[in-house]
Structures are given as structure tokens and as C-alpha cells.
N, C-alpha and C positions, 0 to 999 in steps of 0.2 A: 600452746594455748593462745599466745599472742599472735601468732601467725594465723590461726583459725579466726580470731576476732577481726583481725586486719582484713582477711579475705572476705568476711562477711560484710565488713563496712565498704570494702571495694565493690562487691556485688551490688550492695544497695545503692552505692553511688551511681553505678552504671545504670541501674533500673531508673533511678531518679533523672539521670542525665537523658535516658531515652525518652522519658515523658516530657522532660523540659524541652528537649530539642524538637520533639514532635509537636509541642504545644506553644512554642513561643514564636512561631511565624508571625511576621507583621502582616501587611496587606496580603490577601489570598494569593498564593503563588500561581495558581492555575488561571485566575481571572483578573484580578486587580492590578498586580504588577505588570502583566502583559498589556492590559489596557493603558496604564500609565505610560509605559515605555513606548507604545506605538503612537500615542498621543504626542509625546515628546519629540520623536523623530519626524512627525508630521509637521510640527510647529517650530522646529529649530532652523531658522532661516540660513544660518551659516553652514550647518550641516547639509541641507539640501543644495546649496550653491556649490559646495565643495564636492558632492557626489558627481556633478557634470565634469568638474576638473580632473577627477581621478578615473573617469571612464564609465560611470554608471548612468547612462543616458535616460534611463527609465526611472531615475530616482529610487525611492525606497522600494519600488516594485521591481527593481533590477534583480536578476538572478545571480546568486554567488553559492557555488557548491549546491546547486539544485534547490536552493531555497531563496525567498525574497529577503532583501536586505533588512526590512522591518522585523521579519520573523527571527533573525539572529538576536536582534535586541530583545525580542520577547523571550527567546530561549534563555538569554542572560538573566532576565527578570525571574524566570522560573529556577534556573540552576543555581543561583546564589543561595537558595535554602537547602541545597543538598548536603548531606552528611551532617556535620557539626558546625557548619558555616554560620548558622543562625545564632550561635553563641557570640559571634563577633559583630552583631548588628546593633549594639546599644552605644549610646554616648550621652552622658550626663553632663551638661554644659556648665553646671554649677561646681564642678570638681576639678581638680588638677587632671590633666588629660591622662596621666599615668594611672589614675584611679577611676576614669570616667567609664569603663567598660562594665559589663554586667556583674553586678554585686561587687562593686569597687574593683573591677577587673580580675577578681579571683576566678571567674568562670570563662571570661573572654576579654580580649582587648577592646579598646574603643574602635567603633566602626570608622572613625576618623583615620586611625592608624592602619586598620585593616584595608581600607580603600587604597592605601598607597604602598602596602606591602608586596614587594615582587616575589616573595617566597611564601606564599599563603599556605598551600597544602600539596603534599605529594600524592594525595588520593583523589581530591576533587579539582585539582588544578590551580593555576596561578592567573587570576582575572582581575588584577588591580589596575588602577590608572596608569601606573608605571608600565606594566605589561601591555596594556592597550597601546601606549606610546611606542613600545618596541615592536609589537605585531604591525602597527601602522606603518612604521618606517621600513620594515622588512617587506611588506607588501608593495610599498611604492618603489623599492629598489631592486626588486627581483625581475629578472627577465624571463623566468619560468612561469607559465600560466597556472600550473598547479599549486605552485609555492605561493603566487600572488593571491590566488583565491582563498587558500587555506588561511593566510595571514589576514586578509580582509575580513573573512568570516570570524576569526578569533578577535579582531579588533572590535567588531560590531558586538559580539557576545560579551567581551570583557567590559565595553561601555555600558551594556545592558545591566551587568552585574554591579557596576559602580553606581548606576543610576537607582538600582534597587537599594543599595545602602543609603543613598542620599534620601530616597522616598521614605525609608524606615525612620529617618530622622524627623519626619513629621508626625510620627506616631507617639503620643504622650508616653505610653508604656516604655517605649525605647529610649525616652530622654529623661525619665523619671525613675529609673532603675527598678522597674516594676516587671518581675519575671512573668507575670501574667499567664500562667498555665491555664489553658481553657480546654473544654471538651472537644478535642480535635476530631474525635470519632463521630460527632453528631452529624446525622445526615440531613436534618431539617433545622431551620433557624428557630430559636426560641421564640415564644410569644412575647409581646411587649410587656406583659405582667410578670415575666420571669426575670425580675430585676436581679442583676449581679451574676446571672448565669452565663453571660458572654461578655465579649469586649468589643472595643471600638473596631478592631480589624474584622471580627466575625460579622459585624454589622455591615461593614463595607463589602464583605464577601457575598452576602446575600442580597445586596442592593447595588451590585456592580453596574447594572444597566442604568441607574439613576445618578451615577457619580459624574460630576462636572469636571471634564478634562480639557476643556478648551480655554486657554488662558495665555497671556503674553509671558514671554521668557523673562526670568529674573535677569537683571543687569549684571553681567559677569564682572563689572567693576568692583563688585563686593570682594574679589580676591585681592584688592589693593588695601583691605582694611588692616590686615596684620601680616607680618612676615616672621616665620619662625625658620631658622637655619635647619637644613636637612629635610624640610617638608615642603611638598608642593603647595603653592598658596590656594589650592582648591579647598583646603581645610576650612577656609573662611565660608563656604557654602554651608558647612555644618555649625561651625563655632568660631567666632571672631575673637574670643578671649581666652588665651592659653591658661591664664591663672585661675585659681579657685575664686568663685564669686560669693561674697558674704552678704552684700546688701542688694539694692536695687541695680539693675543693669538694663542696657538697651538691647533687646533681642534682635539681632541682625541676622545671624545664621539660622538655618531652618531648625537645628536642634534647639537653639536658645528660644526660638519663637514658639515651638510646640511645648517646651518645658515651662515657659513663662506664662502662657496664656491659657493652657488646658490642663485638665485633670486626668489621672488614670485611677482605675477602681481602687487600687491599694494605697493611693497617695492623696485621697481627698482631704484637703486642708491639713495635711501633715507631712513632715519632712522637708517641705519646700515652702518658702515665704509667698510664693506666687503660683497661682492666682490667689488673691486675698479672699478671705471668707466674706461673702456677700450678704450674710444673714441680716445684718443691720439695715439693710435697705428694704428688707421685707420680700417675701415671696409671692408668687402668683398662683392661685389655685386653678387646677385644670382637671377636667374629666378624661381619663385615658380608656380607650376601648381595646381590650386585648383580643387576640385572634380567636379566643373562645367565646367572644361576644360580651363577656363580662366587663362591667364598668369599674374603674378604680380611680379614686380621687388622689392626685398627686399635687405636691407644691413645688414650683420650679423657681429657681434663682437665676438671675441673669448676669451677664458680665460684658465686658468690652475689650477687645484685644489691644495690644500696644500700638497697632496701626488703625485703630478706631473702627473696627468692624464689630457690630453688635453680636452678642451671643445670647440669644433669647432663652435657650435652656443650657445653662452651664452646668447645673447640677439639680438633682431632684430629691425629694424626701416624702414621706408619707403624709397624708392628710392630718393624722392625729399629732404629728409633730407640732403643727402650729397651735393646736388646742393645749397640748401639754406645756408648750413653751410659755404660755401665758400664765400657767399656774406656777411653774418653777423653771425658770430659764435654763435650758440645757447648755452644757459646755460644748465646745467643738467636737470633742471626741464622743460625747454621749449622743449627739444628733446622728440620726441614721441616714446619712446621705447616700445617694446612689447615682449611677449613671444608667440611663435607659435609652430607649429607641429614640425619643425626641432629642436627648443630649447628643447621641451619636450622630444623628441626622444633621444637627447643627455643626458638629465638630467636622464632619466630612465635608459640608459645604464650603468650609474654609480651608481645611488641611489638605484635602486632595488637590485642589487647584495650586495650593502652595507646593506640594510634592512634584506636580508637573511643571510649574514655573521654575523652580530651582533646578530641576533635572534638565529642563531645556536650557537654562543659563549655563550649566555645567557642560552640556553638549555643544553649545555655541562656543564655550571657552576652548574646548579641545580642538575645534576646527576654525578658530579665529584667525589664525596666521595666513595671510594672503600676499601673494607676489604678483606684480604686473610685469608682463613680458612684452617688449616692443623691439622693433628692428634695430640692428646695430648700425654703425656709422656707414658701413658699406651697403646698407639698405637691402641686403639679402641675408638670410640665415645661414645658408650653406651653398657651396659651389664645389663641383668636382669635375675633373677632367674626363670627358666622355670618351677619350681614346683608350682609357684604361678599364678593364672589367675584372677586377681581382676577387669578386665575390661570386661564389656558386651556391645557388639555393638548394633545398631539398629535392627539387625536381630536375636539377642538373643544369639549370639555365644560368647563364652568366649575367651579372650586374655590374654597373659602375657603383661605387659606394661613397658614403660621406663619413669622413673621420673627424670632422670638426664642425660644430655649430656655434655661431656667434649670436649673442642676444643681449640686449639691455634689460636689466631687472631693477625693480625698486620695491621697497616695502610699502605695501598698501593696508597693513593691518589696521583695523579700526581703533578708534580712541587714542590715537597717536602712540600707540605702543611701539616701543623701539625694539628692532631686531639687533641683537648683540652678537657676540662671538659664536661661531658655528662653522658649519660646512654647507656647501651648495653642490648639488648634483643635478644634471639634466637627464630626463627620460623621453625618448622618442617612442611613440605608441603608433603602430600602422599595421596595415593588412598587406601581406605579400602577394604580389602578382603571381599566379601559378604558371603563366605562359609568357613571362616577360622576355623580350629580346632587346638587347642594347641598341639596336638601330630602329626600334619602334615598329618593327614588321609584324609584331603580334598585338599591337594596340587596336582598340576599337575604332571603327570608321562608321560612316553613314551606311556603307554597303555591308559592313560586318559589325554591327553593334553588340553582337554576342561575344566578341573577343574582349579580352582584358579582364578576365575572371580573377577575383581575389579570393584569398582564404576567408573562412567565415570568422575565425578568431584573430584577435590582435596578437601581434608580436611586439617585442620590446628590446630597445637598446638603451643601455645605461652608461652614462659618461664617468669619467674619473672624477674624484673628489677635489673640490677647491675649498681651501680654508679662507675664511673671511673673518675680519676683526668686528665688522658690523655690516649692516645692510641698511642704507639710508632712504629717504623719501625721494631722493634725486636719482635718476636712472644711471646705472653704472654698467658698462660693457664688460661682458666675460666671454671667454672662448672655452667652450666645453669639449673635452677631448674624448672622442668615441673610438680611438684607435684600436683598442682591445675588443670593442663591441660595435663595429660599424653599422650604419644604416644603409641597407641596399637601396638602389635608385628605383628599382621596380616595385613601388609600393603605392597603395591608395589610403585615403582616410588618415592623413598624417597629423599627429598632434605633438606639440612639444610641452612638457611639463618641467618646471624647475622646483626643486624640493630643498628647502632649508631645514636643517636640524641643529638646534643649539638653544640660546637664550632669547626668549621673547618677553619683554617686560620684566616681571619678577619671577617668572617661571624659568628656572636656570637649566641649561645644558640639554634638556630633553624635549623642548617644545618643537613644533613642526609648522612650517608654512609652506603653502603650495601655490603655484601659478600655473596657468594653462594657456596655450596659444594654439589656435586652429591654423595650421599651416597649409600652403598650397601643395598640391602633388608635385613631385619633381618635374620640372619643365626642361625640355631639350631645345638649346638655342645653338645655331650653327652660324659661323662667320667665314666668309669666303674671300679668297684671293682669286678673282675671276679674269685676271689679266692674260690668261692663256688664250683668250679670244678677245676680239675687238668688235665693238658695235658700231656699224657704219650705216649711215643713211644712203641708200642706194636702191636703184630700180633693177631688179633682176629681170631677166628675159621673160620669165613666167608671170611677172607682176604687171598689173595695170596702173599701179600708183607706186610712188616712191615711199619706202619705209625702211625701218632699221633691220639689218640682218647681222648675225653673228659670223665672224670669220677668224680663222687662225692666222698666225703671222705668215705661215707658208702660202696660205690661199691669197693673202693680200700682196705678197712679194712675187707671186707668179709672174715670170716675165713674158708669158705668151701674149699674143695679140688679142685672144679672147678675153684676157683679164684686164686689158689696158684701161678701159674706162674706169673700172673699180680701183686698179692700182694707183692711178693718177690722182684719185681723191685723197690719198694719203702721201703719195710722192709728188709734192706740189711742183717741184722744179723738173720733174720728169728725167732725173738723171740715174735712176735705179739705185739711189742711195737713200735709205730710210732713216727716220727718226732725227733729222737734221733740224737745226734751229728753225722754229716756225712751223714745223710739220708735226702732225699727230704722232705720238710715241705708240708703236704698234707691238713692240716685243713684249714677251712675258717678262715679269721680274718679281722678285721676292718681296714681301711687305711685312711690316711689324704692326701688330694690333694691340691695343690696350682696351680692355673691357671694364667698365664701371657701371654701377647701378645708382639711380638717384631717386630721391623723394620728391623732387621738384625740377621743372625744366630750367635750363640755363642758369645753373647756381652760380653765385659770385666767387665761391671757393671751390677750386677743383676737387672732385670727389676722390676718395681713395681708389686706387687701382685694384681690382679683384683678380684679374688674370691678364697674362701677356704671352704672346707668341712672337718670337723674333724671327725674321726672315722666312716667313711662311711661303713655300713655293707656289707658283702659279698654278691654278687649277686644283688646289688643295683647300681644305676646310678644316677648322677646329669645331669640336663639339663640346659645349659646356652644359652640364646638367645642374640646375640650381633650384633652391627652395626659397619661396617668398611667402608673404601672407596676404590676407584680403585688403590690406590698406591700398589706397589709391593716392597718386597715380603710380603706375609701374613704368619706369623709364630706364632704358639701357643707353648708355653713352658709349659710342664705338669710334675710338681715335685710331687713325691709320697714318703710317708714314713709310718712306722708302728712300733709298740712297739715289735713285734715278732722277727724279724731279721733285726735290723737297718742297718747291713752292707750292705743290698741289697737296701737301699733306693737310689733313683737316680733321673734322669731328662732326659726327652724326648722332642725333638724339632721337630715339623712336620708342614708342609705347609697346607693351606686349601683354598678353593674356596670362591668366592662371585659373586653375580650377581648385575649388575648395570642397572637401567632403564629397568624394565621388560617389560613395555608396550611401544614398539617403534611406532614412528609416521606412519610407514607403516602398522601398525595393528597387526604385529607379536608379540607374547607374549613369552618372554624368561623366563625360569624358572630355579631355582637352582636344580641340580640333587639330588634326595633323595636316600639315602641308607637305607637299613634295616638291623637290627642285632637282635640276640638273639630270633629268631623265633622258633628254634628247629624244631621238626618234627610234631608239633601240628598244628591245624588249627587256633590257635589263632592269634592275631594281633602281628606283630613284633614291635620293636622300631624303629621309623623313625627319621632321622636326616640328616644333611648336612655334618656332620663330627663326627667321634668318635675315641675314643682311650681308653685303659684301662690297667689294670694290672692283669696278669694271671701267675700262677706258672706252670712249667712243668719240665720234666726230660726225656732225656737231653735237654738242650737248643739247638736249631737248628740254624745253621749259614746260613743266607740267605743274599746274596749281602754284605758280610762281617759284618753283624750285627747279634747279638744273639737275637733270637725271640722265642716266644712260638706259634707254629702253632695251629690254632683254627678251629676245625671241626664244623662248624655252624649247621649242621644237627643234631649233638648230643647235642646241647646246651640246657639248661633247659629253657623253656619259661619263660620270666620274667614278672613281674607285669608291667602294663602300666604306672603307676604313677611314676614320678621321686622322688627321695629322696629330702627332703628339710625340713626346709628352709636352703639356702646356705648363708655363710657369704659373703656379697657382699662388698668387700673392695673398689671396684671402686666407689661406691657411697658415700664413706666417705669424 
């Protein structure tokens, strides 16, 4: 018998729960919550700026898993009411938080807790703030496009569901413990004269087009109001006072604000001290016209919010109330107060903008962490030896690759929030060239602009993790190790992201800060030892004027009479002995090069050496592939030395070009101009590059634009081998 009664009670409870869950939705799931959430993402400046940093160039209209970003937020606004989740959408700020949920937390926990619970439901999923942080970091750290997109979609949906919870905190029923079951099955809105037959939420549902959702974001500095161990400080958006409230209080959090300033149908001047009964101030008689055209006389009492916003229609009562009250003053409970259309309209004009404002502040808080990225001391972000091609792409093409990226980073999070202990990782985002050749033979040219095609989708390389005790406002240099996930050299549209995960301000362990730098596409620079030929000012028999020609050592030393005039220009004492004191040195010799990169010309302090080659043979070159950014100027410092005549050792500084964002949104493809060198008169391939310099001996030195140079007759050069000399000592990577 006992079991039968228990079963009956259990079935009855399920039936009640069904109607409760179906009937206690807050703002309309299909219209109001999606409208609020879209307005929030449109007005959250920090979210919009972060979208560009993490690769969503079209903002909230960017597509993630076949859907616009803003629609994932709207989905979150809808799905948060799925199943029995709506039982967790209440928070009474006048009570201890353990009892602040629906019916003193007997039917559901406080929404403040639910918003941070990483294990919400095995049926409807885990969509808390904590989960959003996890999804976001997993999205940023994944090199797999499918995994990244899924986690970004989950991030946006989870934030949309948390925003739903916060928006519900603007609803008086949800903050005054009013279960407010309403006729969820009604297809049409009740008329204005059907007092008490619907709620604030249903009024919003049927007037969604009139709701004001354009408002400035709430300052997320509210999160500093209170700190509770084990909870993320976002709870302050709901409620800034963890302890029960017995007297007056300052309503800072959104739940506090709606509880303190507004009424719900079942708590009109009862159960709560605020808002106070305004009967003593007298009401205002108004004529209300219902949808059926009938006129009804109503008396309205006004109020004013804690932030001094007038509420013209705080509560209403019938016309006869005023007459009867003069005969025998009614008590509070006896007075038949109600909330009607005019009340709900006034409530919505204040509470809906508050819901948007607080939710926008919440979204700003999530994306507030910012990092500035700048060039390291060596003034380039990465350099690799162009003689090495260890990477093979999916098309079978060889690439040079970058295993280290250096960058300076600093904390630029607003409001002087400190970045504390945590981890740093770098992410390179790029498009792979599908026809890349390590000698640039597949690169676009003016004759072949169609070359250089890249994949449509981005690829990603993620560095190893670096542990930091803090990240200050002064730039600190880090070396990010990509050895296990290198960046191929044949890429376009290259971006560098730096991601911090840890403590920011009083949000411990799980906060995230992101920085982004648009880097140049990898540039190929070659440095030559050209002493296998000598540049001599001489008149050949086929010339009408004296000019510089290139000659090999053997050509200059040729003892034949036909070569006498040319030979004696370098054999000054005509004894057939060469390279003597006072004579030009015409033999090939090895050279040592050191390559540095500068942020300004002629620095007073010698810059760090990025690469060195020792005893580079005559006629050989080294190829460096480097990554720079759009900052100016771009200067390479080329130091050269040898053992033959050290007095001639010197330094040359030259500017070079770089290209940013090769694939523009308009579909146009910008490419870095390619030059060729050392092709000679043969039909063989020349050496292709974006910049070159080298050391050549000549006699006499020409003076061009005030500088001594050795003119180079390209058509007379010896065709060089295509393979660069190496390996090169890469000091940059140390």
C-alpha cells in the first residue's frame, strides 16, 4: 500500500514537474533570448576585436560549422531551456546562495552556481562558463580544422547559454522565487484586460519587436566587487553579496537589481521588503482600452529604481479600490494589486536593456585578455637555412621549415588587470602553397601571375608550452618551439597568435588572453661570395667604350699576347706574378658572412647575429628564409671577412621588402617580386630570390651615388649551381 501511494505521489510530481518546466521559461526561447544574444555579440567590443585575432575576418557573420557565429549564440539562448535546465534558472539574492535556487533550491540550484558547473547534465550537455573556457582553449590550441571549428562552435553556444542565465536574472519571477507557471500553450497574447493571466515574460514574447536591445555594456569591473573561493568572479554579474540580506542593500548585480526594484505577480508587496508599497503616495487613474475595445478604469502606482529611473506603472489595481479605500482603508494583502500590459511595458523598457548590458559586460569579460606581440631583439621572428628542405607537404613538394619563432609579448589587458601565473603557447596560422618549390621556381611572376596558388583553408602549427610566473606590461622576449609541429616555408597569409592561459586579475587559473600579429610571408634572401670572378674596367675588342667585364682568374692570368692588355691591368709590374703587394687580388677565396637584422640604420650597439657561414667557397651562396612583420624600416646588416686581406673586411646595410596578406578578401593575390641572379648567358635556371647581396672584387672601384661598388655584368656571370651552400650556422635558433 505504501509503495502504491509513493508511486502515485511520484507520478503526480512528474506531471507537476512537466508543467512547471514547460511553464517557467523566462524570456521567450524562440524570439527574445535569441534577440538579446545577437544584440549582445553586436555590441561587445572586446568580442568583436578578438574575432579578428582568432581568424574570423567577417566578424559575427563568419561561418563556423556551416553557421554564422552569432547564430551559435542564438542557439545557446534557445537550448538553455531544453529538458529540465530551466529549473536551474532562479537566483534569489536576498537568501544565502545555497538556498537561492527555485523554492529554496529544493527544485533547482541557483543559476549563479549552474552557470559555473562544469558537469551540468549528461543529457542536455555541459554549457557553463567553465566549459566555455575549456572549449575556447581547445579551439585555439588545435591544429585540426574540424576540431577547431567544433570547439569554437561549442564556445559560442556555451557563452550563449550562460548569457541566457544572466538575462534570466533580470526577470523578477526568477529573482523573487516565483515559479510563475503560465499558459504556455496559448497561441495568442491575452488582452490588456485579462489581468493576471500572463507574465512579464509572455508580454516580452508578444512584443519582441518593440524591445530595446541597443545599450552600452555593463562595466565588467563589477567582478571585483566580491571574491568567493572556488567561484569565478562572474557571480558578481548576478549577485555581489554572498550572505543573506535582511535589510536594505545596494542592488549591484542584475539579480539584485530586478529583485529590489520590480515585482512579480505572486510577490506583490509580500515576501520581500522591496520595492516598498507606494500606496501612501497615491495612485493615478487611467482609462485602459482592451483588445476587445472595452474601456477599463485602472489605478496605477509609480516607483523609481535604485539608479533613479522612473517606473510610471509599477503596479495597478481596480478603479473601485480607490473608492473603497476611502471608506475603509484596505490592508496590503486585501488590496487587489496586479501587473498588466502597462506595467510590463515599463518593466521591459528597463530590464531588457539591463539584460543586454550585463550580458555584453559578461562577454567582454570573457574576451578581455589581450597580448601585444612585437619583434624580438633580432628584429625578425624566424629564420631558417634555405639549404635544408626537411618538410614534405601533402602534394609531395619539399619545403624549408621554421622550428623556432621569437617574439616579444606584453600584457595589454584593459583596466590594468595583471596577468599572473600560467602558460604561453604560440600558434602559426597560414595557407599552404600547393605548388611550392624551395628555389621559388613555382612562385608567381608578372609573366605567370597564376602561379603561387594556396589552399583555401588555413592550416595551423602549435608551439610547445612555456610556463610563466607572470606577464607584465613591459615586453618580454620568448622563443616558441615548433620543433614537433614546424611551419613550412611555402605558405601565404601568415599570422602569429600568442595565447596565455592562467590567472588574470581575480579570475584564477582558467582565464585566457590572446594576441595576434600579421606577419610577412617567408622571404628568401641570398648572400654570395662572388670572388670566383673579377670585375675589371676594360675595353673589349667588340666595345666602343670602356666598361666593366667579369673575368675568371684563369682569363686574367692567360699569358697569351691577345690577353696582354687586359692582363697587365692586374699584373702591374708585368712579371706574370699576381696578387702582389699593390696589385688587385684576383684569385677566388673563401669568406665568412654574419647576417643581422636591424630596426634602425647604423645602430650604436651591434645587433645580435642571426646567421653565420664560415669559409663560404667562391662562387657559392647561402639562402636564408626569414619572417618579418609590417614594421618599418627593414634593414639587413651584412658583415664579411676573410683571411686573405682582412683590411678589406667590412659591413653593408641594405633595406629589403616584405609582403603582408598575400590573399586579399577581394580575391586579388599579392606576391613578393622575385629577382634572378647569376644566370649568365646559358639557358640554365638562375637563382631566384626576394633579396640578394654579395662580395665581388674589382679594379678600379666605381663610385656610384657616392658609394664605392663593383659593377656586375650579369650576362657574363658564370651560371651557378642551383643548390645553396649549407648547412648555415643558425644563431637565431640558439
